C-alpha positions in Angstrom: -12.1 -10.8 -26.1 -14.9 -8.9 -26.9 -17.0 -10.0 -23.5 -13.8 -8.9 -21.7 -14.0 -5.7 -23.2 -17.8 -5.0 -22.9 -17.4 -6.3 -19.3 -14.9 -3.8 -18.7 -17.1 -0.9 -20.5 -20.2 -1.4 -18.6 -18.5 -1.3 -15.3 -16.7 2.1 -16.0 -20.3 3.2 -17.1 -22.0 1.9 -14.0 -19.5 3.4 -11.3 -19.8 7.0 -10.1 -17.0 9.6 -9.3 -15.0 8.6 -6.3 -15.5 12.3 -4.7 -19.2 11.2 -4.9 -19.5 9.3 -1.5 -16.4 10.6 0.4 -16.8 11.2 3.9 -14.5 11.8 6.6 -14.1 10.3 10.1 -11.7 11.3 13.2 -8.4 10.0 12.6 -6.3 8.2 15.0 -4.1 11.3 16.2 -7.6 13.5 15.7 -7.0 14.9 12.3 -10.0 14.2 9.5 -9.4 10.6 8.1 -11.4 10.3 4.5 -13.2 7.3 3.8 -14.4 6.2 0.5 -16.7 3.6 1.1 -20.3 4.5 0.2 -21.7 1.4 2.4 -20.1 2.8 5.7 -22.1 2.8 8.9 -19.3 4.3 11.2 -20.5 7.8 12.6 -19.3 10.5 10.2 -17.1 13.5 11.2 -19.4 16.7 11.7 -17.6 19.7 9.7 -19.8 22.2 12.0 
């Protein structure tokens, strides 16, 4: 139980906020679609 609790706390401290890696792609109907995968290699939607 103690190891499990230590593991949960350690993972929580290592994780970055979800919004830190949010980017957007073109959705199926042309609207922006959010992507939360920091390792995503698809082209990102240009906001300009």
